[in-house]
C-alpha positions, 0 to 999 in steps of 0.5 A: 500500500502506498504510504501517505506523505506528510505535507511538511515533507512534501513542501520541503522536498519541493522547496529544496528542489530535491531530485530523485535520489537516496535522500528523496526516496528516504523521505518519501518511503521511510516509515513513521513520516506521518506527523510534522515532528517526525517529518522534520527530524527525518528531513534534517537527517536526510538533508545532512546526509545529502549535503555531506554526500554532495560535498564529498563527491564534488571534485571541482567547483563549490559543493552543489549543496551550497547557496552558490551555483556550481562553478569551475574549480577556479585555481588562484595563485599567491605570489610572495616575497618571503615565501618560507617565512613563518609570518605567512603561515596564517596567510596560508591557512586563510586562503586554504580555509576560504578555498575549502569554504567555496569548494575550490582547490587550494591556491598555489603558493610561491615566489621568493624567499629573499624578496627577489623581484626576478624570482617573483616575476618568474613565478607570476609568469608561470601562473600566467602561462598556467592560465590562473583564474586569479593572482594575489601578489605581494607587490613590494615594488612600485616599478618591478611588477608594472609589466607582469601585472599588465600582462596578466590583466590584459590576458584576462587574469584578475590580479589583487595585491596583498601585504604590500602595494607599491611604495610611499613617497613623502607619505603618498602612495605610488602603486605602479600597477593596474591591479584591481585592489589591495588587501593589507595594512595601511603601511605608512599609517602603521609606521606613524602609529609606531612613531607615536608609541616610540614618542611615549616610550622615549620622550624628548628624543635621543638615539634609537634604532629601527631594524628592518629586514630589507631596506626599500621594499614596499612591505616594510619601508613605508613603516620606517618612513611613517615613524620617522615622519612622526618622530622629527629631528629630536631623534637620532634614528639609525635604520639597520638592515637585518636580512630575511634570515632569522639567525642573521637578524638576531646576530645583526641586532645583537652586534649593533646593540653591543656597539651602541650600548652607551647611547641607545635609548630604544630598539624597534623593528618594522617587520615580523622577524626583526621584532621577534628577535628583539628580546633575545638581542637585548638580553644578549647585549645586556640592555634593558631599554624600551622596545617594540615592533610588529606582528605576532610571532610566538617569540614576540607574544612571549616578550610582550607577555613578560614586558620585555617588549612594550608594543607590537602592531598587528596586521592580521595576516590570516585575512590577507590570505582569506579575503583575496580568495573570496574577492577573486571568487566573487569577481569571477562568479559575478561576471565582474559585477562585484569588483574587489575593494581595497581593504585595510586588514587593521592596525591593532596595537598590542601591549602587555595589558591586552596581549592575552586576546591573541595568546591562544594557539590557532590557525588565525595566528598560525600557531596551530593547524587545528580547525577550532571555534574560539569562543569570544570573551563574555562581557563588554567589548573594549574598543576606543571611539572610531576615528577613520571611515571610508 
């Protein structure tokens, strides 16, 4: 005898546009579907099973059970200037998570370990030859990438920049390419914020050092320039290059500090690696002076917690991986109707008093590969009054 189908089930089947298959047959033919309550329970179980099956059986493009239509398996490429640096671990987690969310292949990562323009351009040309569906470029120069970005865009490959977007001359951005948008920190402004922190820690001026991995590159030079503009002539500022090699950064900083122990009033840095080595260099040189810098390397967080560093400015590298994938996806999905926007990923000043919010290991900071839900603290949300807008 044919079983009666509850109207709730029948309506749900039509609403979900469920084609004939195991889930539909299970709903229609299953025993006990004669009340709305039983129907709802069965519907949830069947839909969960159907969604899981659809997601696992889709090898390219987004899962058919999602709210977006099925798409090609768009492959995006990330071109980087320090592609072995641990700073970009959360960036990689960010683009991996975005790709998984959208049902896309994990983006291709590469470029240079030492900010070599030649190596970065070569990798980008490989992406163009491979007919990448989108490219995210850490554009650390306002001149080196003009041609290759133009070639990609002329060939129909959308390009966004992340982490770096050309240089600043006297505080004015010189981007140097026709990229679509930038996702990253407002670098010159972050340097100015650093300068304000230094003025508080070393009032009245004096001799300070600002360590920098690679002088002149667009990802960090604007920070030095911004800080210098704020500090003015009462400070004697030494810009000290440390390289992109961790051990060399430490030895360079320690050697400099030993040579200037008598006059140095503060030690600061504008990149992740140079900041992470500050505490060890100060200890090795026998100095106890104000120090601070950028980013959330585990060594930096430990030094903030102990008070050896007084501040570190956070730029959210996870978002610098997640958002380019999302923007390139929407650009392709919408037939270019949704153009990616320039996006500031933030300027958060971490101090010993507020560093606890980022101490838990997570994919968002790069300290853990585990997918996990971090419950936000209860109570009031502490945030100063907003001062900027678009």
